[in-house]
N, C-alpha and C positions, 0 to 999 in steps of 0.2 A: 504494500500500500504506500502510495506517495504521501509524504508528510511535509508540510510547509515548515521549513527551518527558519526562514526569514526573508525580508524584502531588501533588495539593494536600493539604498536611498540616495547615495551620492558617491562621486569619485573622491578619493582622498590623495592629495599630493600629485606628484608627477610620475611615480613608479608603477602605476597600474593597480593600486590598491583601491578598494571600495569600502564604504560604510554599510554594514548590514544590520538592520533593525531586527532583533531576534526575540522570540518568546522566551527562550532559555539562553541568556547570554553566557552561561557557564559551559555550554556544550562545546566539547573539543572538536575542532574541525580539521586541524592540520594533518596532512597526509591522506585525507579521505577524498573521495570523489562525490560530487553532488550534481544533480541535474539543475540546469538553469533554464527557465522557460525561454523558448526561442533559440536555444543553442542546440546544434545537431549532436554534440557529444557532451558527456559529463565533464565538469571541470575539477581538477585536483587542487585542493587548497595547499598553498606553500607557506603561508604565514597567517598569524592571527594575533591580535592584541585587543585588550578591552577598549570599548568606546561606549559611553553612556548606557543605553539599553540594548547593547549589541556588541559588535566587534568590527574592527578594521581588518579586512581580509585581503590576502593576495592570492591570485590564481596562477597556475602554470600557464604560460602562453599569453597572459595579459601583462604586457611589459611597460605600457605607457598610459598617460592620462586619457588619450583618445580611446584606447581599448577599454578602460574602466568606464568611461562615460557611455559607451555603447551598451553596458550592462545595467545602467541606472533604470530603475522602475521595474526590474524583473524580479521574479521570485526564485529563491533557492529551495530545492526540494531534497529530502533525504528519505530514509526508510523508517518503518515503524519502530525499530530498535532505537532510533534517535529521539523518540518522544520522551520528554522528561517524566519521571515517576512522580505521581501526586501523593500527597499525604492521605492516610486512611480516611475514608468518608468523603473524598473528593473524586470527581469523575469527569472524563471528557464527554462532551455532548454526543459525539458519534457513538460512544459506548451505551448511552442511555436511550437514544432514539430507537423506537421499535420494541422496547420492553413493554410487557403487559403490566398495567397498573391495577392493583386491587386495593380495596379498603380493608380495614382491620377485621371486618367480618367475613372477608374472603370473596366479596362481590367484585366482579370484573368491571372496572370503570372504562377501560379502553386501552389503547396503545399510546405510549409517549410519542407525540408527533413533532415536538420541538421544545426549545428552551428560549425564553425571552429574557435577556439580561436586564436587570433593574438595579437602581442604586443600592437599595437595601438588601435585596436577595433576588436570585433568579426566580422566574416563574416558569414551571414546567407545564406544558400543555398536552393533556391526554385527550384523544378523540375516540369515542366509543359509540355504541348503538343509541345511547340516550342523548348524545351531544358532546360538547366540549367541557372538560374539567380543567380549572386552573389550580395549580398546586404550588404554594410557596415552598421554595427549596430550603427549608429550615428543619432542624432536627425534631422540633415539636410536631411537625406534620409528616415528614418522610421518616417512617419507622424502620424500613429495611430496603436495601438495594442488593439483589442477588444477581450479579451480572452473568455468571454461568447459566443460571436458570432463566435469564432474561425476564426477571420479575421484580417489581417495585411494590412495596406495601406502604400505604399512607393512612394517616388518621383522618377519617372522614369529616370530622368536625372542622378541620383546617382547610378543607378543599372547597373551592367555589364551584358549584355544579352548573349544569347546562343553562339554567335560567339566569344566573349571574354572569356567566362567561360570554353569552351571546350579545 
């Protein structure tokens, strides 16, 4: 599975380096090959140093500023094993979408169709035969997430049902 590592946002200096805005700035890139959208072949990283929320990166074959500027605006892709590990109780959206959602009584509410980011907490959206349910992603409402079973259990009292969600 292709995983977005970061976005090349600017050229850096005259030696072909670029600034890469990254989700995980601590990810070690040197010596590895990454796909860059629009490039026919993967590029090997020859150098990396910290930069704000990412890294300044050098690629083999990109030797000058013009070569670096050609990469600006493109996305750097890796593989699933490059994905940062999350703390217990935290999940990636792609892991949750499609899971069946049940209330604590065992009643199927629907399948998780999406996650809407909000300032206080994310809102999970489950769609089922009765309509759309909105689930605040907080421990008081989300009782259990079993990814291998593709099952989420929620406290019904914290969920907004079809009448409130529509």
